MARMISE-871272 format. One record per atom (N, C-alpha, C): x, y, z. Coordinates in steps of 0.001 Angstrom, whole numbers, plus 524288, in hexadecimal, padded with zeros to 5 digits. Atoms other than C-alpha are relative to their C-alpha. Example, Ala and Ser with C-alpha at 12.3 -4.5 7.8 and 13.67 -1.06 7.14 Angstrom:
8037A7FB5A80000;8300C7EE6C81E78;80384804B080000;7FCCC7FB5A7FFC4;835667FBDC81BE4;7FCFE80442802DA;
This chain:
8029F7FE157FE06;2E8F15E672F24DC;802BC8053C8059C;7FE307FBD37FC21;2F1F05EE9FF2F72;7FF83802CB7FE9B;7FF457FC9B80153;2F3285F7E5F23AD;7FA5E8035F8022C;806947FED380173;2E31A5F9FDF23EE;800C580205806D7;8018B7FE347FB6E;2E3905FC4CF32D6;803D3806E180050;7FB9E7FC7E8007D;2EFCE6049BF31B4;7FE7A806C47FDD8;803D97FC1980370;2E7CF60E05F26B2;7FB868013580389;805387FEFF7FCD2;2DB1960C81F312C;80312805A8803AA;7FDAD7FB707FD1F;2E492613A7F3A93;802D38051E7FDEB;7FEDB7FAD08008F;2E95861CD2F33DF;7FA19803F47FB93;8035A7FD63800E4;2DCA262131F2D9B;7F9E67FFA7801A6;8057F802AA7FAF4;2D1FE61EECF38DA;7FBF0802887FEA7;805727FFAB8012A;2C6CE627CCF33A0;7FD177FB707FC29;804448041580320;2BAC461FE3F2F23;80092800DD7FA0A;7FFFB8007580651;2BB2662429F2032;805E17FFBB7FCF8;7FAD48011B80350;2C9DD621D8F1DB6;801DE7FAC27FF7D;7FE98805C9802AC;2C9DB6147AF1C94;7FAD87FD098002B;80482803EB801E1;2C02B60D0BF1788;801747F93E7FE1C;7FBE6803368031E;2C4075FF53F16F3;7F9A07FB587FDB3;802638034C80152;2BEB25F3F2F0FDA;7FC077FDC38031A;8036A8055D7FD75;2B2D45EA90F134E;8041A7FAE980267;7FC28803C27FF6A;2BD9B5DFE5F1363;803448022E8045E;7FAE57FF1A7FB7A;2C86C5E73EF1AD2;7FEC18014080494;803AE800357F9B9;2BDC95EA92F2554;800007FB468033E;80128805F57FE48;2BB475DC27F2776;806907FDE48006B;7FB26804317FDD3;2CA265D772F26A9;802F2803C6804C4;7FDEF7FD097FB35;2CDFE5E3BDF30B8;7FEE57FCDA80461;8014E802787FAB3;2C4DA5DD97F3977;801F97F9C6801D2;7FEED8031F7FDD4;2CB585CFD3F38AE;8032B7FFB67FBC9;7FDD88005A802CD;2D5DB5D11CF31C3;8049E7FA8780022;7FDF5803417FD9D;2DC855C4BBF3678;7FD607FB437FA04;801738034C80330;2D31A5BC95F2DFB;7FFD9801A67F96B;800397FE5380539;2D4BA5C5FBF20D7;805727FE5A7FE13;7FBEF801497FFA0;2E26A5C475F243D;803A57F88F7FD0A;7FFCB8054980057;2E2665B6F0F23D3;7FE747FA7F7FBBB;7FFA580104803CD;2DB735B260F18CD;7FECF803547FA87;7FF6B7FBFE804DD;2DC965BE16F0F0E;7FA33801257FF5E;805367FEED800E2;2CE475C02AF0E1B;7FA58802B180333;803917FD808001C;2C3425C9A5F0FF1;7FBB27FFF47FFA2;806168036880061;2B8285C27BF0E64;7FE778005C7FC5C;8008B7FBF48062A;2B8AB5C6CEEFFC0;80451800187FD3B;7FB3E7FEEA80319;2BE5C5CAD5EF604;800588067A801F9;800187F9547FF60;2BEBE5DAE6EFB9E;806148009D80289;7F8D87FE717FF1F;2CBB95DFC6EFCEC;8003B8027D805A1;7FECA7FD437FBB4;2D28D5E3CFF0A1C;7FF9B805007FE23;7FEA87FBA3802E8;2D3C55F310F0774;7FB998052A803CF;8037D7FA537FE4E;2CD1760018F0CA7;801E78052E7FD08;801107F9FB80135;2CADE60F2BF07EC;80361803B080418;7FE1E7FD3C7FD24;2D3446186AF0E03;800338041E7FEEE;802677FA78801A0;2CE0E6271DF0EA5;805178032E802EA;7FC757FDA57FC35;2DB6962F26F106E;7FE5C806D27FF38;800BD7F91C801AE;2D98863F6EF11E5;804BD800867FA99;7FDE67FEF080481;2DEE6645AAF04CA;804DC803488026B;7FCE57FC967FC6E;2E5AF6503DF0EFA;802A17FA8A8040D;7FD26802397FB55;2F00364A8CF163A;80074801BB804C4;7FF427FE477F991;2F0DE64B01F2558;806DD7FD45800B9;7F9A9804477FDA3;2FF756459DF265D;7FF237FADC7FFB6;8007F806837FF00;2FB546382DF2258;8049E7FD4380032;7FBDF804877FF22;304F662CD0F1F0E;8025D802AC7FD98;7FA7A7FD20801CF;311B263218F1B52;8010F803067FFBF;7FDCA7FA8F7FED2;3118A63F35F1E42;8006B8019380588;7FFAE7FE597F9E1;313D2646F8F2A28;7FC408025F7FF1B;806347FC987FDD3;3088E64F3BF2F3C;80164806597FFDB;7FDE67FA988021C;309DC65D98F2955;802857FFD87FC31;7FD6C7FE3A8048F;310C365C42F1E0A;7FCD87FFEE7FBAA;801A98014F802B8;305F765C54F171D;7FD87807617FD6D;801ED7FA91800ED;303EF66B50F1626;801A3802A67FB76;7FDFD7FFA2804F7;30DCF66DACF0ABB;7FE487FC2E7FCB3;800AE80250803AC;30A11660CCF04CA;7FB247FF097FE85;80276801437FF9E;2FF5B658FBF0472;7F9D7800D580035;801D07FE7C7FD2D;2F6B665FADF0DC5;7FEB5804D17FEB4;800D07F9D2800DC;2F8E166D73F085D;7FB327FDCB7F94B;8045F8008180634;2F2F7667BFEF8F6;7FCCD7FD5F80160;8055E800717FEB7;2E8D1661C6F0179;7FBD18045A80143;800D87FA5F7FEB1;2E60C66E9BF059D;7FF3A803587FC5B;8021A7FD9980556;2E68C6754BEF7EF;7FBB57FC3E7FF13;803698040580285;2DEB666A5FEF3C6;7FA7A7FF428034E;8046F801A77FC1B;2D34F66D80EFE80;7FEE87FAB18021B;8002A8044E8002F;2D4E965FFDF0228;7FFA280007808A0;800B1801027FAA3;2D18F65E4CF11BA;800F87FA0D80288;7FFEC806D57FEF9;2D1D26507CF192A;7FCE77FD747FF4C;805248020B80222;2C4DB64C4EF1641;800377FE647FAE1;7FF42800778074C;2C92B64B48F062C;802B57FA66800AF;7FC45803667FFD8;2CD2063DDBF0648;801B57FC8E7FAB0;7FEE68024A804AE;2D41663419EFC7C;7FC767F86B801AA;8022F8043980020;2CE8A624DCEFC95;805BD7FE107FD8D;7FC018047C80444;2D92261969EF9F3;7FF197F9A3801E9;801E28057D7FF22;2D39260BC5EF95C;804D77FB198005A;7FC28802BB7FC9E;2DE02602ACEFF3F;7FE0E7F8E980080;8005F8060E802E4;2DDFB5F3BAEFA27;805997FD288017A;7FBC0802817FE8E;2E6405EB6FF0358;801DD7FB437FE79;7FF14805F0802EE;2EE145DD92EFEE9;7FC127FC1C8045D;801C1803837FC70;2E7535D177F0568;805907FF258047D;7FB6C800CD7FD7B;2EF095CD9AF1079;801EE7FA2E7FFC5;7FCE3804E07FF9F;2EF555BE4FF0F3A;802977FEE57FAD9;7FE15801DF80555;2F7605B750F069B;7FF207FC5F7FCCD;802BF801B1803D1;2EEA85AEECF01A1;7FDF4804117FB01;803E17FD6C80465;2E80E5BA84EFA33;80476804097FED9;7FBE87FD17803AD;2F5B85BFB3EF6C7;801D47FD457FB90;7FF37802BE804E4;2F69A5B442EEE47;807A17FEBE801BD;7FAB4801D680075;3057F5AFD7EEA21;8026F80480800A0;7FB9B7FD607FF6A;310B75B5F4EEAF7;800988039A7F8F9;7FEA47FBDC8071A;30FEE5BB29EDB42;7FA668016080001;8036B7FA6C7FE8A;304A95C323EE037;800D88026E7FCFF;8017F7FBDC8021E;3024E5CF05ED8BD;8035080464806B4;7FE127FE287F9A9;30A975D859EE448;7FC16804E27FF62;804027FD127FF0A;2FEDF5E260EE09F;7FD167FEA480506;8040B8039E7FDD2;2F6145D8C5EE883;800BC800E280616;7FCF07FF2A7FC8F;2FF015DBE6EF333;7FF62806DD801E6;7FE0C7FD5880100;2FE6A5E9C6EF393;7F89E8026D80170;806357FCEA7FF77;2F4025F2F9EF999;7FE918036D7F9F3;803457FE96805AC;2E9285F979EEF94;7FE88803DA80113;8025A7FC107FE9F;2E6E160669EEFDA;7FE7F804857F9E4;804787FC0D8044D;2DC8A61007EE6E0;80024802888043B;802CC7FD927FE1A;2D7D961D00EE8BB;7FAA07FEB57FF80;80546800A17FFE1;2C9E761B98EEC93;7FD6A805D8801BE;802197FC007FDC5;2C78C629B7EF18B;801D9803DE7FC7C;7FD577FEAF801B5;2CB686353CEE962;7FE21805F780355;803C57FB6D80003;2C831644C3EED88;7FE0C803137FC65;8027B7FDA3804DC;2BC8064C1FEE583;80393802FF7FDE9;7FECE7FCD6802A6;2BE1465489EDD20;806547FD147FAAE;7FD42801EE802DB;2C92C64B86ED38F;7FBEC7FFA97FA80;80418802D480410;2C4AC64867EC75A;803767FAC57FC9A;7FE96803CF801DC;2C71E63AF9EBFB4;806087FF3F7FE6D;7FAA27FF5D80034;2D44E63DC3EBA6C;805608005B8029F;7FE037FD2F7FB3E;2D7D164255EC727;800F57FA6F80370;80199804E57FD7B;2D3AB634AEECD5B;8046A7FCF37FC9E;7FD08803CB802FA;2D9A762DFFEC290;807497FF9B8015A;7FAAD7FE6C7FF20;2E88C63435EC484;801397FD78804FE;7FF58800F17FC93;2E67763113ED150;802BE7FB4C801A1;7FEC88064A7FF4B;2E527622A6ED1C6;8040E7FF7F7FF0B;7FC678014480322;2EE286221AEC77C;804D9801498030E;7FC237FF117FCC2;2F86662922ED138;8008C7FC908063D;7FF78803D67FD72;2F4F062128EDBB9;8007C7FB3B7FFD4;7FF55803FF800C1;2F696615FDED62A;806C3800AD7FF1F;7F9A37FF9080376;3047061A7FED1AE;801D9800248061D;7FD817FED27F960;3072661FC0EE177;800EC7F7D2801A0;8008D805A47FDC1;304A361081EE5C3;804D47FED37FDB4;7FB9E8023F8013B;30DFB60BFDEDBEF;8045E8026D7FFE4;7FAE67FE537FF21;317FD614E6EDECC;801E87FD7D806D4;7FF31800D87FC64;31557612C8EED44;8031F7FA668007D;7FCBF805CC7FFD9;318CD601E4EED43;8049A8003B7FA7A;7F9B2802FD800AB;323FE60353EE3EA;803C7804FD803E3;7FC777FE147FD1E;32AD260CB9EEE62;7FFB37FC9F80383;7FF0F804D37F8ED;326C6603B0EFA9E;801557FA9D7FCF9;800FC8048D801FA;326B35F8F0EF126;7FC8B7FA6D80528;8048A802687FCA0;319235F400EF81A;7FE1E7FBB97FA1A;804878029A802A2;315245EBAEEEBE3;8010A7FB398024E;8033C803C17FD1A;317095E097EF5AD;805567FC297FBA9;7FA598022C80427;321FA5D489EF077;7FC8D7F8E380090;803A18042E8008F;31E935C6C0EED34;803327FCF680581;7FBA7802807F9F6;327525C11CEFA34;7FCDC7FFBB80464;804997FFAF7F94C;31B655C55DF04B4;801F5804C680120;7FE947FB877FBD6;31ABE5CFD9F0D25;7FE0B7FFC18033A;801A6800987FA59;319B85D1F0F1A91;7FBA7803FA801AE;806047FC857FE95;30C535D57EF2001;800D0804B6802B7;7FFC77FAF57FCF9;3118D5E043F27E9;80153805A87FBCD;7FFB27FCF7803F1;318625E65CF1DF7;7FC70802707FBCB;803897FE12802C2;30D7B5E633F1522;7FCA2803A880110;802267FDA57FCF7;306215ED0EF1D49;80144806A87FFDE;7FEE07FA1E7FEBF;30DE75F865F1F48;8005C802007FAC9;800BB7FCBB8063C;310C85FA16F103C;7FBCB801857FD6D;805897FEC480284;302415F91EF0E80;7FE238071D800D7;800F07FC2B7FCA7;3023760483F1837;80427804DA7FD98;7FCA27FC05802E1;30CDE60B7AF124E;7FE6E801E87FA09;800F1801C4805A9;309596094FF03C9;7FAB9803318005F;8051B7FD0B801BD;2FA7660F9EF0523;801B1806748040B;7FF467F8687FF16;3004C61D07F0F21;80256802A97FCC6;7FE237F9AB8034D;3098662107F05C8;7FE307FFB47F996;8036B7FE7B80448;3010561EC7EFA3A;7FB938040C7FED1;804857FC267FD5D;2F555626F6F0141;805078058C7FFDB;7FD9F7FCA07FEA5;300CF6307FF05C2;8019B801AC7F66A;7FE8E7F9B280563;3056D6332BEF4DB;7FCB87FFFD7FC9D;803637FE8D8033B;2F9E463081EEEBD;7FA8B8066E80210;802767FA897FC87;2F2A363C8DEF789;80074804B77FDE4;7FDD17FB108021E;2FB0864772EF428;7FDD48006E7F830;802677FF71805F5;2F71B6431AEE494;7FB40800AD7FEF8;806317FEF48007A;2E9066433FEE693;7FE7C8065180365;8025E7FA3F7FDFC;2E9FD65040EEE2D;801EE804417FA88;7FD707FF008063C;2F1926545CEDFFD;7FC24802A87FC30;8035B7FFA6803E4;2E84765177ED6AE;7FB5F802B88048F;804467FB8E7FCF0;2DC0E657BFEE031;801A0803F37FEC3;7FED77F9E77FF9D;2E36C66403EE12F;80012801377FB47;7FF6B7FE3980607;2E62966537ED1AE;7FA9E7FF067FE06;805447FE76802F2;2D78D66127ECEC4;7FD7E802FD803E1;8031F7FA207FD95;2D21566CC3ED87E;80368803CE7FEBB;7FD3F7FADC802AB;2DC4367513ED250;7FD2E801297F9F4;801E18004D80506;2D747670D9EC519;7F982801F67FF49;805867FE2D7FF85;2C7716732CEC8BF;801258059580234;8028A7FA707FCE5;2CA316800FED12A;80094803967F98E;7FDCB7FDE88056A;2D1CB683C1EC3DE;7FA117FFEB7FCA5;8050780043803DD;2C5DC68005EBA85;7FAD38057980283;8033D7FD237FAF9;2BDAA68708EC584;7FFAA805FF7FFB9;7FE597FA4780159;2C35B6946CEC476;7FFC17FF497FA29;7FFBA7FE5A804D8;2C443693D2EB4D3;7FB06800C67FE02;804947FFA67FF26;2B706691EEEB772;7FDA7805FB80075;800B67FB4B7FC3C;2B4F969DC8EBFBF;7FFCB8035C7FED5;7FC557FAC0800E0;2BED36A7BAEB81E;7FCB27FE657F9A0;801877FE97804EF;2B6746A444EAAD8;7FF31805797FF57;8035E7FC288021F;2AEB56AE32EABF2;801B280663801B8;7FB9F7F9C37FEA7;2B90C6B8E7EB1D1;7FFE3803607FCA6;7FE1D7FC9380366;2BDA06C47BEAACF;803B97FD867FD60;7FB1380199806EE;2C7486C403E9E10;803BD80090802BB;7FA977FF507FD6F;2D31E6C83EEA736;801627FAC38011E;7FC7C806147FCE8;2D4756B896EAC78;7FFFF7FC2E7FC26;7FE09802DD803A9;2D2D26B28DEA050;802CD800837FC17;7F9957FF5980120;2DEA56AE8CE99C7;7FCD9802D17F8B5;8016B7FC0D8032A;2DF556B5E1E8CD3;8019A7FA4A7FBE0;7FFE28058E8011C;2DEA06AAABE81FF;804628015A7FBD5;7FC1D7FEB7803AE;2E7A26B19DE77AB;804DC800F580386;7F93D800227FE24;2F3816B0EAE8179;8024F7F9CE7FF9C;7FE938060C7FFB7;2FADA6A600E820E;8017B7FE69803D7;80059804167FB43;2FC9969AC9E8BD8;8071E8013E7FF15;7FA777FFDB7FE1A;308E769BF3E9485;800DE7FD67804FC;7FCE8802A07FC5D;30F5E69633E9FAB;8053F803538029D;7FBE17FD8D7F9EE;315A169C8CEAB7C;800F17FD708042F;7FFD2801747F985;31E5C69913EB7AB;801FE8036C801E2;7FE107FC207FBD8;31EC36A138EC307;8010B7FCDD802F8;7FD17801EE7FB03;3299E69F8CECE81;7FC63803EE804AE;800447FE2E7FA86;324F06A24BEDBDA;8043D7FE2E80431;7FC5D802227FDBE;32F666A457EE54D;7FE797FDAB805D1;8032E802DA7FDFF;325D669DACEEE76;7FA067FE1A7FF13;80565801197FFE5;3180D69766EEF2B;7FF657FAFF802DA;80275803287FB9A;311446916BEFAB2;7FCB07FF6080095;80640800657FFE7;305E76958BEFD81;7FC0E7FBBF7FDA8;8027580224803C3;2FB1E68C7CEFAE2;7FB97802277FE09;804617FD648014B;2F10769585EFAB8;8017C8047D7F8AA;7FD947FC79803D3;2F9F969F9BEEFB5;800317FBAB7FBD9;7FFF1803CD802B0;2FD02691C4EE925;7FA627FF157FB5C;8056D800BD80072;2EF1768F1BEE7C7;7FD3B803D07FB66;800F57FB1F8016D;2EC7669CDAEE26B;8022C800177FAD1;7FC8F8014E8059E;2F6C869A26ED708;7FCA07FC5A7FCCC;8020B804E980363;2EF0268D71ED275;7FB10801A38001F;805397FE077FE5E;2E07169535ED5BE;80035804E17FAA3;8002F7FAA4802CC;2E2946A22FECEC9;801DD7FE4A7FA30;7FD62801CE8043A;2E93F69BECEC3CC;7F99D7FEA07FA3D;804EA8008D8013A;2DA2A698B3EBEFD;7FDE2805AA7FC5D;8013C7F872802A1;2D6C26A892EBBA9;80102800177FB7E;7FE297FEAD8068F;2DFDF6A853EB0BF;8009A7FC307FBD7;7FCB78027C80308;2E19369C4DEAAFE;802477FCB080234;7F92A801B67FFA2;2EDF9696F5EB0A4;7FF577F9C880083;80095805AC7FE8F;2F10F68A46EB33C;806797FE3B8007D;7FA87800937FE54;2FE52684E8EB6E4;8020C7FDDA80584;7FE84803F47FB3C;304CD67FA8EC488;803698056380558;7FA8E7FCA37FE50;30A5F6861FECFFE;801C57FC728045F;7FACD803797FCD6;3155B67FACED900;8010F805028043D;7FEA47FD9B7FAF7;3168368520EE6CA;8043F7FF79801DD;7F8A5801AB7FE20;325F4685E5EED5F;80079805E680042;7FC917FAE67FFE5;32F6E68ED2EEE64;804ED7FE007FAD2;803517FB7C80166;32FD6693A2EE2B6;7FB237FBF97FEC6;80596802988017C;3214E69153EDF3C;8009D800897F89C;800E27FE09805E5;31E966903EED0C2;7FA7B7FE547FE65;804EC7FE8C80228;3124C69448EC908;800367FD5C7F9D1;8017E801E38069A;30FCB68F36EBA6E;7F9FA7FF797FE3B;806AF7FF93802D3;3045C69567EB1C3;7FFE28009C7FAA7;8008F80052805AA;2FF06692ABEA5C0;7FB4D8035F7FF1A;803E47FB6A8025F;2F69269C96E9FC9;8013B803927FB3C;800BE7FA68805CF;2F4136A818E961B;803B1802B4804FA;7FBC87FE6B7FEDB;2FF9F6B0F5E9B1C;7FD588055980272;802837FDC57FB45;2F77D6BCBBEA187;7FE487FE7A803EE;8046C800E97FB5A;2F06E6B58CEA819;803477FE2B8055B;7FBD1801C97FCA4;2FE656B146EAFEF;800BC805038045C;7FFA97FB6C7FDD9;2FFF56C0BBEB405;7F9FC800BF803DC;803C27FF207FD10;2F23E6C0FEEB913;7FD917FCDC8050C;8000B804BE7FBD4;2F12D6B47EEC117;8042C801D68049F;7FDF47FDF77FCD8;2FE116BA1FEC74E;7FE91803EB804C0;8016F7FBCF7FF5E;2F9D16C605EC9EA;7FABB7FDDE80594;803D18034A7FCFB;2EC726BECAED0B5;803307FD26803D7;7FD55802ED7FCAD;2F5666B6BAED90B;8031C8045E80465;7FC8C7FCE47FC44;2FE196C151EDDE7;7FD8A8040C80303;8036A7FB7A7FCFE;2F33B6C9F3EE09F;7FC6F7FEA080564;80501802507FCAD;2E8446C070EE58B;803197FB988044B;7FE1D8034A7FE7F;2F0FB6B4CEEE8AD;8027380132805F5;7FB507FDE07FB96;2FC1B6BAEEEF01D;7FFAA804E08019D;8019E7FC177FCB7;2F4A86C70BEF495;803B58010380478;7FD267FEA47F9FC;2FB696C60EF01AD;807F2800317FFE7;7F9DD8010A800AD;309AF6C2F7EFD04;80272805DD7FF14;7FE607F9A08010C;312916D123EFD57;801797FC8A7F90C;7FCE58003D802FD;315D26D3AAEEFC5;805337FF0E7FD96;7FB408030B80153;3246E6D093EEFF5;7FFCA7FB127FEEB;7FE6E806488008E;321E46C355EF1D2;7FCE67FB617FC6B;800C08027C80250;3195C6C281EE84F;803757FEA27FA54;7FCA77FE66805AC;323FE6BE0DEDE34;7FD057F9377FD30;800818031580336;3221A6B477ED341;802D2803157F9D1;7FB4A801E080458;32B1E6B058EC6BB;7FDF57FEB07FB98;800D1802BE80671;328756ADABEB911;802D57FDCD7FE2B;7FC44804B7802E1;32F5E6A2CDEB468;8009B8007B7FAD8;8022C7FFC7806FA;32B2C6A316EA817;7F9CA7FFC87FD94;804FC80151802ED;31EF66A3A9E9ED6;800737FF4F7FBEF;7FDFA8016F8055A;31E2469E9FE9250;7F89A7FD837FCB3;8048280229800F8;311E969A88E88D5;800527FA5A7FDC4;7FEE58056380168;30E7968E4AE86B0;7FB4D7FD1E7FDA3;80230802538042E;30655684C0E7C60;7F8707FF20804FB;804B0800A57FD38;2FB9F680C7E86FF;801867FD4A80745;80063801987FAC2;2FB0E67DF4E969A;803277FB787FEDF;7FE59805427FD21;301CF674EDE9D30;7FC887FCC98063A;802958008B7FA9D;2F889674CDEA8FB;7FB8A802828005B;804EA7FEE18028F;2E98567406EA938;7FE5780372803B6;803EF7FDD47FC50;2E62E67B18EB66C;8053B802BB802D1;7FD5A7FF7E7FC15;2EF7E6822EEC189;800D17FD4D80423;7FE71801827FB01;2F4BB67AE8ECB65;8057980048803A1;7FBE57FF9B7FB72;2FE58679FCED72B;802C27F9C68010A;7FDDD8067D801F3;307C966EC8ED5A7;804C58003D80523;7FA1C8017A7FCA6;31109670D8EE385;7FDC67FA22801D5;8004D805E67FDC2;30B10664FDEE9D2;8008D7FA417FB89;7FFB18037580346;30E4B65CE7EDEBB;807D97FF987FEE9;7F9F17FEED7FE58;31D9F660E0EE103;802607FE9F80499;7FE98800457FB13;3246665BBEEEBE4;8023A8060B801A7;7FE467FBAB7FEEF;3297F665F8EF472;804E18015E801D5;7FA377FF8B7FCC7;3387766898EF9B4;802008047A80353;7FF497F9917FD17;33FBB671EEF007E;7FE7C7FFAF806E8;802348019A7FA71;33FF1673FAF0FCA;7FC1A8027780124;805F47FFA37FD1B;3319D67986F104B;7FCD47FF107FA1C;8034D8021A80203;32D6167204F0619;7FB3E8018A7FBED;804AD7FB9280481;3290667C8AEFB0A;80506801777FB88;7FE8C7FEF18041D;3338C67A18EF0E2;7FE597F9557FD9F;8010F804B880210;32DD966F64EE62A;802F77FF097FD71;7FD6F8039A803A4;3335E66573EDF13;80228801157FC32;801107FCF1805F3;3383B66C9BED229;800AE7FB277FC17;7FE9C8060180337;33B1C65DD2ECC32;7FC877FF1B7FE93;802A08019D7FE62;32DC265A7AECF49;7FC1D803FD7FC41;8033A7FB9180233;327C066789EC939;801867FEF27FAD8;7FFBF80226804E1;32EAA664C5EBDDF;7FE477FB4D7FE75;8012A8039080388;32A08656F1EBB07;7FA4E8015080153;804457FE747FDEF;31CA865CCBEBF51;7FF68803687FA18;7FF357FD0E803B9;31DAD666DFEB419;800607FDC27FAD7;7FED88032B80740;322E265D36EA99B;7F9B37FC7F7FEF8;805E78019D80172;3150C655C3EAAAA;7FC54804417FCA9;803CB7FDCF802CF;310876628AEA51A;80360801F97FAB6;7FC217FEF380429;31BB26636DE9AEB;802C48054E7FF2C;7FC9E7F8CE7FEAB;3224C670AFEA1CB;806157FDF680206;7FB45800D87FF25;32DB066917EA474;804F98068B80075;7FC777FB0B802E8;3375A67372E9CB1;7FDF38059080437;7FEF97F97D7FBFC;330E567DADEA3E4;8008C8013F80566;7FE168024B7FB92;332A767986EB0B0;80627801FF80103;7FA2A7FD5080045;340F267ADDEADBB;8017F8052680006;7FF6D7FC388023E;3403268774EA7E7;7FCFE803DE805B6;801097FD067FB19;338DA68CBBEB44E;800E2800AA805AD;7FC25802557FBD4;33FA0686CDEBEBD;805168004B7FF98;7FBB17FFB38017D;34B4C687ADEB81A;804247FA8A801BC;7FE4980594800A7;34E4E679CFEB810;800E47FD417FBE4;
């Protein structure tokens, strides 16, 4: 019961916590519920918790940390505080009679959480992916905290503290994953819209089907401004380019498409997106370019939010994670050549 009361104090707005009817009754008379382990039927003790997708210095994070982290990603995705994600939370019974003997499955003593509400715009594959990741996150948290319980009995106060810690930790870990999937879905939608809107444009922006497919990697001494990073993604659709953008010091851009489109794309970036930057600061180094049999990527996307940032200013990506991410697309060998590692 203490966990529910604490959650109510953490999320006091009317639409943030929706109690099960049985839970509301139990809160009115907790001694009766705890004495006989019965809520008047087979209804479970639980609630639905709706939290903002955009963090407000929430549990486990210091206020203000989100500018370059999850809140920055939420801003890129156009997420305000009114966009919620919902969690259905079911609590284990408090009565030893209902818990059964010491051989009872440990899972019956754990808080059970499921995703009950996700932002609009996600497709079925996104939902399936997030549901699986949500299960993985819960297993990992329980593995690290040892909160699966034990057969020797648990102390009531510790159980309540473990419940709260488990709930808040799981929420903190899954929220950026939801944002990441949502942002990728929005980028793919935008790419499709741009491709449709440019289908009738002049032939100068259309790829030459006789040109071979190529992949190129470009380095920037520094890439940090959110609007310019966004332009690198959105401008790519003009020339049917795919790949990825990694911000930081240095910044990295991967381009896939028909070769001559690369130059037209970079010309637009320098003249339009970078129009306010002195020419001597528009330094771009093409590390490598080679022909490819097919594309590794279906869209142009930014991956900065997927990589841990290090350094004094938190602007140097963890290259080990970049290598692991590229390996998913079969590009591990190219990472070594491009990064000199």
